[in-house]
CHARMM internal coordinates of N, CA and C (Angstrom, degrees):
IC EDIT
DIST 1 N 1 CA 1.4622
DIST 1 CA 1 C 1.5291
ANGL 1 N 1 CA 1 C 107.42
DIST 1 C 2 N 1.2997
ANGL 1 CA 1 C 2 N 115.61
DIHE 1 N 1 CA 1 C 2 N 133.97
DIST 2 N 2 CA 1.4587
ANGL 1 C 2 N 2 CA 118.13
DIHE 1 CA 1 C 2 N 2 CA -178.11
DIST 2 CA 2 C 1.5361
ANGL 2 N 2 CA 2 C 110.78
DIHE 1 C 2 N 2 CA 2 C -85.84
DIST 2 C 3 N 1.3039
ANGL 2 CA 2 C 3 N 115.20
DIHE 2 N 2 CA 2 C 3 N 170.56
DIST 3 N 3 CA 1.4633
ANGL 2 C 3 N 3 CA 122.42
DIHE 2 CA 2 C 3 N 3 CA -174.61
DIST 3 CA 3 C 1.5286
ANGL 3 N 3 CA 3 C 111.30
DIHE 2 C 3 N 3 CA 3 C -64.04
DIST 3 C 4 N 1.3187
ANGL 3 CA 3 C 4 N 118.36
DIHE 3 N 3 CA 3 C 4 N -39.27
DIST 4 N 4 CA 1.4644
ANGL 3 C 4 N 4 CA 121.25
DIHE 3 CA 3 C 4 N 4 CA -178.48
DIST 4 CA 4 C 1.5263
ANGL 4 N 4 CA 4 C 111.01
DIHE 3 C 4 N 4 CA 4 C -64.35
DIST 4 C 5 N 1.3075
ANGL 4 CA 4 C 5 N 117.09
DIHE 4 N 4 CA 4 C 5 N -44.88
DIST 5 N 5 CA 1.4658
ANGL 4 C 5 N 5 CA 120.74
DIHE 4 CA 4 C 5 N 5 CA 179.61
DIST 5 CA 5 C 1.5256
ANGL 5 N 5 CA 5 C 110.82
DIHE 4 C 5 N 5 CA 5 C -65.19
DIST 5 C 6 N 1.3043
ANGL 5 CA 5 C 6 N 117.18
DIHE 5 N 5 CA 5 C 6 N -39.13
DIST 6 N 6 CA 1.4606
ANGL 5 C 6 N 6 CA 121.34
DIHE 5 CA 5 C 6 N 6 CA 177.65
DIST 6 CA 6 C 1.5187
ANGL 6 N 6 CA 6 C 110.90
DIHE 5 C 6 N 6 CA 6 C -62.94
DIST 6 C 7 N 1.3129
ANGL 6 CA 6 C 7 N 116.46
DIHE 6 N 6 CA 6 C 7 N -41.38
DIST 7 N 7 CA 1.4574
ANGL 6 C 7 N 7 CA 121.45
DIHE 6 CA 6 C 7 N 7 CA 179.16
DIST 7 CA 7 C 1.5311
ANGL 7 N 7 CA 7 C 110.64
DIHE 6 C 7 N 7 CA 7 C -64.44
DIST 7 C 8 N 1.3216
ANGL 7 CA 7 C 8 N 116.83
DIHE 7 N 7 CA 7 C 8 N -42.97
DIST 8 N 8 CA 1.4655
ANGL 7 C 8 N 8 CA 120.94
DIHE 7 CA 7 C 8 N 8 CA 179.01
DIST 8 CA 8 C 1.5269
ANGL 8 N 8 CA 8 C 110.07
DIHE 7 C 8 N 8 CA 8 C -63.15
DIST 8 C 9 N 1.3242
ANGL 8 CA 8 C 9 N 117.31
DIHE 8 N 8 CA 8 C 9 N -44.59
DIST 9 N 9 CA 1.4574
ANGL 8 C 9 N 9 CA 121.10
DIHE 8 CA 8 C 9 N 9 CA -179.82
DIST 9 CA 9 C 1.5275
ANGL 9 N 9 CA 9 C 112.06
DIHE 8 C 9 N 9 CA 9 C -64.04
DIST 9 C 10 N 1.3231
ANGL 9 CA 9 C 10 N 117.08
DIHE 9 N 9 CA 9 C 10 N -40.07
DIST 10 N 10 CA 1.4633
ANGL 9 C 10 N 10 CA 120.34
DIHE 9 CA 9 C 10 N 10 CA 178.74
DIST 10 CA 10 C 1.5316
ANGL 10 N 10 CA 10 C 110.86
DIHE 9 C 10 N 10 CA 10 C -66.83
DIST 10 C 11 N 1.3275
ANGL 10 CA 10 C 11 N 116.43
DIHE 10 N 10 CA 10 C 11 N -39.24
DIST 11 N 11 CA 1.4625
ANGL 10 C 11 N 11 CA 120.63
DIHE 10 CA 10 C 11 N 11 CA 178.98
DIST 11 CA 11 C 1.5323
ANGL 11 N 11 CA 11 C 109.77
DIHE 10 C 11 N 11 CA 11 C -66.10
DIST 11 C 12 N 1.3170
ANGL 11 CA 11 C 12 N 117.28
DIHE 11 N 11 CA 11 C 12 N -41.25
DIST 12 N 12 CA 1.4565
ANGL 11 C 12 N 12 CA 121.61
DIHE 11 CA 11 C 12 N 12 CA 178.23
DIST 12 CA 12 C 1.5298
ANGL 12 N 12 CA 12 C 110.52
DIHE 11 C 12 N 12 CA 12 C -62.76
DIST 12 C 13 N 1.3146
ANGL 12 CA 12 C 13 N 117.39
DIHE 12 N 12 CA 12 C 13 N -43.19
DIST 13 N 13 CA 1.4605
ANGL 12 C 13 N 13 CA 120.94
DIHE 12 CA 12 C 13 N 13 CA 179.27
DIST 13 CA 13 C 1.5240
ANGL 13 N 13 CA 13 C 110.96
DIHE 12 C 13 N 13 CA 13 C -63.26
DIST 13 C 14 N 1.3129
ANGL 13 CA 13 C 14 N 117.50
DIHE 13 N 13 CA 13 C 14 N -41.38
DIST 14 N 14 CA 1.4589
ANGL 13 C 14 N 14 CA 121.06
DIHE 13 CA 13 C 14 N 14 CA 178.84
DIST 14 CA 14 C 1.5233
ANGL 14 N 14 CA 14 C 110.79
DIHE 13 C 14 N 14 CA 14 C -65.30
DIST 14 C 15 N 1.3310
ANGL 14 CA 14 C 15 N 117.32
DIHE 14 N 14 CA 14 C 15 N -41.12
DIST 15 N 15 CA 1.4607
ANGL 14 C 15 N 15 CA 121.27
DIHE 14 CA 14 C 15 N 15 CA 178.44
DIST 15 CA 15 C 1.5241
ANGL 15 N 15 CA 15 C 110.96
DIHE 14 C 15 N 15 CA 15 C -63.67
DIST 15 C 16 N 1.3209
ANGL 15 CA 15 C 16 N 117.04
DIHE 15 N 15 CA 15 C 16 N -42.44
DIST 16 N 16 CA 1.4634
ANGL 15 C 16 N 16 CA 120.86
DIHE 15 CA 15 C 16 N 16 CA 178.01
DIST 16 CA 16 C 1.5256
ANGL 16 N 16 CA 16 C 111.12
DIHE 15 C 16 N 16 CA 16 C -63.46
DIST 16 C 17 N 1.3172
ANGL 16 CA 16 C 17 N 117.37
DIHE 16 N 16 CA 16 C 17 N -40.00
DIST 17 N 17 CA 1.4503
ANGL 16 C 17 N 17 CA 120.81
DIHE 16 CA 16 C 17 N 17 CA 179.27
DIST 17 CA 17 C 1.5321
ANGL 17 N 17 CA 17 C 110.75
DIHE 16 C 17 N 17 CA 17 C -65.95
DIST 17 C 18 N 1.3287
ANGL 17 CA 17 C 18 N 116.88
DIHE 17 N 17 CA 17 C 18 N -43.20
DIST 18 N 18 CA 1.4655
ANGL 17 C 18 N 18 CA 120.47
DIHE 17 CA 17 C 18 N 18 CA 178.44
DIST 18 CA 18 C 1.5211
ANGL 18 N 18 CA 18 C 110.96
DIHE 17 C 18 N 18 CA 18 C -63.09
DIST 18 C 19 N 1.3281
ANGL 18 CA 18 C 19 N 117.18
DIHE 18 N 18 CA 18 C 19 N -39.11
DIST 19 N 19 CA 1.4589
ANGL 18 C 19 N 19 CA 120.98
DIHE 18 CA 18 C 19 N 19 CA 177.57
DIST 19 CA 19 C 1.5270
ANGL 19 N 19 CA 19 C 110.45
DIHE 18 C 19 N 19 CA 19 C -63.70
DIST 19 C 20 N 1.3204
ANGL 19 CA 19 C 20 N 116.92
DIHE 19 N 19 CA 19 C 20 N -44.53
DIST 20 N 20 CA 1.4661
ANGL 19 C 20 N 20 CA 120.81
DIHE 19 CA 19 C 20 N 20 CA 178.78
DIST 20 CA 20 C 1.5183
ANGL 20 N 20 CA 20 C 111.90
DIHE 19 C 20 N 20 CA 20 C -61.04
DIST 20 C 21 N 1.3077
ANGL 20 CA 20 C 21 N 117.13
DIHE 20 N 20 CA 20 C 21 N -41.63
DIST 21 N 21 CA 1.4586
ANGL 20 C 21 N 21 CA 121.23
DIHE 20 CA 20 C 21 N 21 CA 179.01
DIST 21 CA 21 C 1.5241
ANGL 21 N 21 CA 21 C 110.76
DIHE 20 C 21 N 21 CA 21 C -64.88
DIST 21 C 22 N 1.3235
ANGL 21 CA 21 C 22 N 117.43
DIHE 21 N 21 CA 21 C 22 N -41.35
DIST 22 N 22 CA 1.4601
ANGL 21 C 22 N 22 CA 119.68
DIHE 21 CA 21 C 22 N 22 CA -179.46
DIST 22 CA 22 C 1.5217
ANGL 22 N 22 CA 22 C 111.18
DIHE 21 C 22 N 22 CA 22 C -67.47
DIST 22 C 23 N 1.3310
ANGL 22 CA 22 C 23 N 118.26
DIHE 22 N 22 CA 22 C 23 N -36.08
DIST 23 N 23 CA 1.4678
ANGL 22 C 23 N 23 CA 121.05
DIHE 22 CA 22 C 23 N 23 CA 176.55
DIST 23 CA 23 C 1.5275
ANGL 23 N 23 CA 23 C 110.15
DIHE 22 C 23 N 23 CA 23 C -65.72
DIST 23 C 24 N 1.3174
ANGL 23 CA 23 C 24 N 117.42
DIHE 23 N 23 CA 23 C 24 N -41.94
DIST 24 N 24 CA 1.4646
ANGL 23 C 24 N 24 CA 120.53
DIHE 23 CA 23 C 24 N 24 CA 177.94
DIST 24 CA 24 C 1.5224
ANGL 24 N 24 CA 24 C 111.60
DIHE 23 C 24 N 24 CA 24 C -63.58
DIST 24 C 25 N 1.3304
ANGL 24 CA 24 C 25 N 117.35
DIHE 24 N 24 CA 24 C 25 N -39.00
DIST 25 N 25 CA 1.4672
ANGL 24 C 25 N 25 CA 120.99
DIHE 24 CA 24 C 25 N 25 CA 177.70
DIST 25 CA 25 C 1.5221
ANGL 25 N 25 CA 25 C 110.34
DIHE 24 C 25 N 25 CA 25 C -62.47
DIST 25 C 26 N 1.3393
ANGL 25 CA 25 C 26 N 117.14
DIHE 25 N 25 CA 25 C 26 N -42.93
DIST 26 N 26 CA 1.4598
ANGL 25 C 26 N 26 CA 120.43
DIHE 25 CA 25 C 26 N 26 CA 178.45
DIST 26 CA 26 C 1.5269
ANGL 26 N 26 CA 26 C 110.98
DIHE 25 C 26 N 26 CA 26 C -62.33
DIST 26 C 27 N 1.3282
ANGL 26 CA 26 C 27 N 117.18
DIHE 26 N 26 CA 26 C 27 N -41.22
DIST 27 N 27 CA 1.4614
ANGL 26 C 27 N 27 CA 121.13
DIHE 26 CA 26 C 27 N 27 CA 179.64
DIST 27 CA 27 C 1.5218
ANGL 27 N 27 CA 27 C 110.55
DIHE 26 C 27 N 27 CA 27 C -65.28
DIST 27 C 28 N 1.3201
ANGL 27 CA 27 C 28 N 117.49
DIHE 27 N 27 CA 27 C 28 N -40.55
DIST 28 N 28 CA 1.4638
ANGL 27 C 28 N 28 CA 120.87
DIHE 27 CA 27 C 28 N 28 CA 179.14
DIST 28 CA 28 C 1.5201
ANGL 28 N 28 CA 28 C 111.20
DIHE 27 C 28 N 28 CA 28 C -66.06
DIST 28 C 29 N 1.3239
ANGL 28 CA 28 C 29 N 117.83
DIHE 28 N 28 CA 28 C 29 N -41.49
DIST 29 N 29 CA 1.4621
ANGL 28 C 29 N 29 CA 121.32
DIHE 28 CA 28 C 29 N 29 CA 178.88
DIST 29 CA 29 C 1.5257
ANGL 29 N 29 CA 29 C 110.29
DIHE 28 C 29 N 29 CA 29 C -64.31
DIST 29 C 30 N 1.3259
ANGL 29 CA 29 C 30 N 116.23
DIHE 29 N 29 CA 29 C 30 N -40.46
DIST 30 N 30 CA 1.4589
ANGL 29 C 30 N 30 CA 120.70
DIHE 29 CA 29 C 30 N 30 CA -179.85
DIST 30 CA 30 C 1.5286
ANGL 30 N 30 CA 30 C 110.49
DIHE 29 C 30 N 30 CA 30 C -64.27
DIST 30 C 31 N 1.3240
ANGL 30 CA 30 C 31 N 117.30
DIHE 30 N 30 CA 30 C 31 N -44.45
DIST 31 N 31 CA 1.4607
ANGL 30 C 31 N 31 CA 119.93
DIHE 30 CA 30 C 31 N 31 CA -179.45
DIST 31 CA 31 C 1.5308
ANGL 31 N 31 CA 31 C 110.55
DIHE 30 C 31 N 31 CA 31 C -68.88
DIST 31 C 32 N 1.3215
ANGL 31 CA 31 C 32 N 118.13
DIHE 31 N 31 CA 31 C 32 N -33.62
DIST 32 N 32 CA 1.4608
ANGL 31 C 32 N 32 CA 121.28
DIHE 31 CA 31 C 32 N 32 CA 177.25
DIST 32 CA 32 C 1.5263
ANGL 32 N 32 CA 32 C 110.59
DIHE 31 C 32 N 32 CA 32 C -63.90
DIST 32 C 33 N 1.3309
ANGL 32 CA 32 C 33 N 116.20
DIHE 32 N 32 CA 32 C 33 N -42.11
DIST 33 N 33 CA 1.4642
ANGL 32 C 33 N 33 CA 120.09
DIHE 32 CA 32 C 33 N 33 CA 178.06
DIST 33 CA 33 C 1.5228
ANGL 33 N 33 CA 33 C 110.87
DIHE 32 C 33 N 33 CA 33 C -63.51
DIST 33 C 34 N 1.3278
ANGL 33 CA 33 C 34 N 117.72
DIHE 33 N 33 CA 33 C 34 N -39.90
DIST 34 N 34 CA 1.4573
ANGL 33 C 34 N 34 CA 121.14
DIHE 33 CA 33 C 34 N 34 CA 179.95
DIST 34 CA 34 C 1.5282
ANGL 34 N 34 CA 34 C 110.72
DIHE 33 C 34 N 34 CA 34 C -65.92
DIST 34 C 35 N 1.3124
ANGL 34 CA 34 C 35 N 117.69
DIHE 34 N 34 CA 34 C 35 N -40.35
DIST 35 N 35 CA 1.4632
ANGL 34 C 35 N 35 CA 121.29
DIHE 34 CA 34 C 35 N 35 CA 178.78
DIST 35 CA 35 C 1.5262
ANGL 35 N 35 CA 35 C 109.97
DIHE 34 C 35 N 35 CA 35 C -64.62
DIST 35 C 36 N 1.3245
ANGL 35 CA 35 C 36 N 117.26
DIHE 35 N 35 CA 35 C 36 N -41.61
DIST 36 N 36 CA 1.4626
ANGL 35 C 36 N 36 CA 120.62
DIHE 35 CA 35 C 36 N 36 CA 178.78
DIST 36 CA 36 C 1.5203
ANGL 36 N 36 CA 36 C 110.84
DIHE 35 C 36 N 36 CA 36 C -62.57
DIST 36 C 37 N 1.3358
ANGL 36 CA 36 C 37 N 118.04
DIHE 36 N 36 CA 36 C 37 N -39.68
DIST 37 N 37 CA 1.4595
ANGL 36 C 37 N 37 CA 121.11
DIHE 36 CA 36 C 37 N 37 CA 178.22
DIST 37 CA 37 C 1.5280
ANGL 37 N 37 CA 37 C 111.17
DIHE 36 C 37 N 37 CA 37 C -64.07
DIST 37 C 38 N 1.3268
ANGL 37 CA 37 C 38 N 116.85
DIHE 37 N 37 CA 37 C 38 N -42.60
DIST 38 N 38 CA 1.4621
ANGL 37 C 38 N 38 CA 120.86
DIHE 37 CA 37 C 38 N 38 CA 179.40
DIST 38 CA 38 C 1.5246
ANGL 38 N 38 CA 38 C 110.49
DIHE 37 C 38 N 38 CA 38 C -64.57
DIST 38 C 39 N 1.3081
ANGL 38 CA 38 C 39 N 117.33
DIHE 38 N 38 CA 38 C 39 N -41.81
DIST 39 N 39 CA 1.4628
ANGL 38 C 39 N 39 CA 120.50
DIHE 38 CA 38 C 39 N 39 CA 179.13
DIST 39 CA 39 C 1.5242
ANGL 39 N 39 CA 39 C 111.48
DIHE 38 C 39 N 39 CA 39 C -64.89
DIST 39 C 40 N 1.3205
ANGL 39 CA 39 C 40 N 117.73
DIHE 39 N 39 CA 39 C 40 N -36.30
DIST 40 N 40 CA 1.4608
ANGL 39 C 40 N 40 CA 120.17
DIHE 39 CA 39 C 40 N 40 CA 177.06
DIST 40 CA 40 C 1.5205
ANGL 40 N 40 CA 40 C 110.57
DIHE 39 C 40 N 40 CA 40 C -66.36
DIST 40 C 41 N 1.3312
ANGL 40 CA 40 C 41 N 117.34
DIHE 40 N 40 CA 40 C 41 N -39.57
DIST 41 N 41 CA 1.4587
ANGL 40 C 41 N 41 CA 120.38
DIHE 40 CA 40 C 41 N 41 CA 178.58
DIST 41 CA 41 C 1.5241
ANGL 41 N 41 CA 41 C 110.86
DIHE 40 C 41 N 41 CA 41 C -66.35
DIST 41 C 42 N 1.3104
ANGL 41 CA 41 C 42 N 117.12
DIHE 41 N 41 CA 41 C 42 N -40.27
DIST 42 N 42 CA 1.4630
ANGL 41 C 42 N 42 CA 120.77
DIHE 41 CA 41 C 42 N 42 CA 179.24
DIST 42 CA 42 C 1.5250
ANGL 42 N 42 CA 42 C 110.39
DIHE 41 C 42 N 42 CA 42 C -65.64
DIST 42 C 43 N 1.3113
ANGL 42 CA 42 C 43 N 117.20
DIHE 42 N 42 CA 42 C 43 N -39.09
DIST 43 N 43 CA 1.4567
ANGL 42 C 43 N 43 CA 121.36
DIHE 42 CA 42 C 43 N 43 CA -179.51
DIST 43 CA 43 C 1.5127
ANGL 43 N 43 CA 43 C 112.79
DIHE 42 C 43 N 43 CA 43 C -66.26
DIST 43 C 44 N 1.3171
ANGL 43 CA 43 C 44 N 117.81
DIHE 43 N 43 CA 43 C 44 N -24.83
DIST 44 N 44 CA 1.4561
ANGL 43 C 44 N 44 CA 120.56
DIHE 43 CA 43 C 44 N 44 CA -178.23
DIST 44 CA 44 C 1.5247
ANGL 44 N 44 CA 44 C 112.69
DIHE 43 C 44 N 44 CA 44 C -87.18
DIST 44 C 45 N 1.3229
ANGL 44 CA 44 C 45 N 118.48
DIHE 44 N 44 CA 44 C 45 N -2.28
DIST 45 N 45 CA 1.4646
ANGL 44 C 45 N 45 CA 121.01
DIHE 44 CA 44 C 45 N 45 CA 178.92
DIST 45 CA 45 C 1.5191
ANGL 45 N 45 CA 45 C 111.03
DIHE 44 C 45 N 45 CA 45 C -74.36
DIST 45 C 46 N 1.3215
ANGL 45 CA 45 C 46 N 114.92
DIHE 45 N 45 CA 45 C 46 N 154.82
DIST 46 N 46 CA 1.4656
ANGL 45 C 46 N 46 CA 121.16
DIHE 45 CA 45 C 46 N 46 CA 177.82
DIST 46 CA 46 C 1.5320
ANGL 46 N 46 CA 46 C 108.80
DIHE 45 C 46 N 46 CA 46 C -69.79
DIST 46 C 47 N 1.3389
ANGL 46 CA 46 C 47 N 119.03
DIHE 46 N 46 CA 46 C 47 N 120.96
DIST 47 N 47 CA 1.4653
ANGL 46 C 47 N 47 CA 120.52
DIHE 46 CA 46 C 47 N 47 CA -177.33
DIST 47 CA 47 C 1.5248
ANGL 47 N 47 CA 47 C 112.84
DIHE 46 C 47 N 47 CA 47 C -67.90
DIST 47 C 48 N 1.3389
ANGL 47 CA 47 C 48 N 118.57
DIHE 47 N 47 CA 47 C 48 N -20.74
DIST 48 N 48 CA 1.4632
ANGL 47 C 48 N 48 CA 121.28
DIHE 47 CA 47 C 48 N 48 CA 179.86
DIST 48 CA 48 C 1.5241
ANGL 48 N 48 CA 48 C 112.94
DIHE 47 C 48 N 48 CA 48 C -89.45
DIST 48 C 49 N 1.2933
ANGL 48 CA 48 C 49 N 117.92
DIHE 48 N 48 CA 48 C 49 N -5.27
DIST 49 N 49 CA 1.4458
ANGL 48 C 49 N 49 CA 122.39
DIHE 48 CA 48 C 49 N 49 CA -178.29
DIST 49 CA 49 C 1.5196
ANGL 49 N 49 CA 49 C 110.40
DIHE 48 C 49 N 49 CA 49 C -66.84
DIST 49 C 50 N 1.3302
ANGL 49 CA 49 C 50 N 116.22
DIHE 49 N 49 CA 49 C 50 N 124.34
DIST 50 N 50 CA 1.4708
ANGL 49 C 50 N 50 CA 120.87
DIHE 49 CA 49 C 50 N 50 CA 177.19
DIST 50 CA 50 C 1.5049
ANGL 50 N 50 CA 50 C 114.16
DIHE 49 C 50 N 50 CA 50 C 89.28
DIST 50 C 51 N 1.3156
ANGL 50 CA 50 C 51 N 119.06
DIHE 50 N 50 CA 50 C 51 N 4.67
DIST 51 N 51 CA 1.4718
ANGL 50 C 51 N 51 CA 120.43
DIHE 50 CA 50 C 51 N 51 CA -179.44
DIST 51 CA 51 C 1.5249
ANGL 51 N 51 CA 51 C 111.97
DIHE 50 C 51 N 51 CA 51 C -79.62
DIST 51 C 52 N 1.3260
ANGL 51 CA 51 C 52 N 117.80
DIHE 51 N 51 CA 51 C 52 N -26.55
DIST 52 N 52 CA 1.4732
ANGL 51 C 52 N 52 CA 121.67
DIHE 51 CA 51 C 52 N 52 CA -177.90
DIST 52 CA 52 C 1.5155
ANGL 52 N 52 CA 52 C 109.95
DIHE 51 C 52 N 52 CA 52 C -114.88
DIST 52 C 53 N 1.3278
ANGL 52 CA 52 C 53 N 115.39
DIHE 52 N 52 CA 52 C 53 N 140.31
DIST 53 N 53 CA 1.4637
ANGL 52 C 53 N 53 CA 121.47
DIHE 52 CA 52 C 53 N 53 CA 177.76
DIST 53 CA 53 C 1.5257
ANGL 53 N 53 CA 53 C 107.78
DIHE 52 C 53 N 53 CA 53 C -122.14
DIST 53 C 54 N 1.3315
ANGL 53 CA 53 C 54 N 116.53
DIHE 53 N 53 CA 53 C 54 N 127.71
DIST 54 N 54 CA 1.4600
ANGL 53 C 54 N 54 CA 121.60
DIHE 53 CA 53 C 54 N 54 CA 176.56
DIST 54 CA 54 C 1.5175
ANGL 54 N 54 CA 54 C 108.32
DIHE 53 C 54 N 54 CA 54 C -89.66
DIST 54 C 55 N 1.3401
ANGL 54 CA 54 C 55 N 115.68
DIHE 54 N 54 CA 54 C 55 N 110.91
DIST 55 N 55 CA 1.4532
ANGL 54 C 55 N 55 CA 120.60
DIHE 54 CA 54 C 55 N 55 CA -176.78
DIST 55 CA 55 C 1.5369
ANGL 55 N 55 CA 55 C 112.58
DIHE 54 C 55 N 55 CA 55 C -98.73
DIST 55 C 56 N 1.3065
ANGL 55 CA 55 C 56 N 118.60
DIHE 55 N 55 CA 55 C 56 N 3.33
DIST 56 N 56 CA 1.4626
ANGL 55 C 56 N 56 CA 121.84
DIHE 55 CA 55 C 56 N 56 CA 178.50
DIST 56 CA 56 C 1.5185
ANGL 56 N 56 CA 56 C 108.53
DIHE 55 C 56 N 56 CA 56 C -79.84
DIST 56 C 57 N 1.3360
ANGL 56 CA 56 C 57 N 115.26
DIHE 56 N 56 CA 56 C 57 N 132.32
DIST 57 N 57 CA 1.4748
ANGL 56 C 57 N 57 CA 119.24
DIHE 56 CA 56 C 57 N 57 CA 179.77
DIST 57 CA 57 C 1.5073
ANGL 57 N 57 CA 57 C 110.64
DIHE 56 C 57 N 57 CA 57 C -108.64
END
COOR INIT
IC SEED 1 N 1 CA 1 C
IC BUILD
C-alpha cells in the first residue's frame, strides 16, 4: 500500500470516528433533556397523593 492510500484511509477512519462521537453526543443530550422533563413533571405532582387508602366498602 502506498503512502497516499494510507493517508486517505487514515483520514477516512478519523472522519468516521468524529462522526460517531458527534452522534453519541447528540443522543446523550437528547436523553438528558428527556430526563429533565420527567423530573420536572414528577416534581409538580402532589406530594400527599396516594398517602391515604380508603378501605371501607
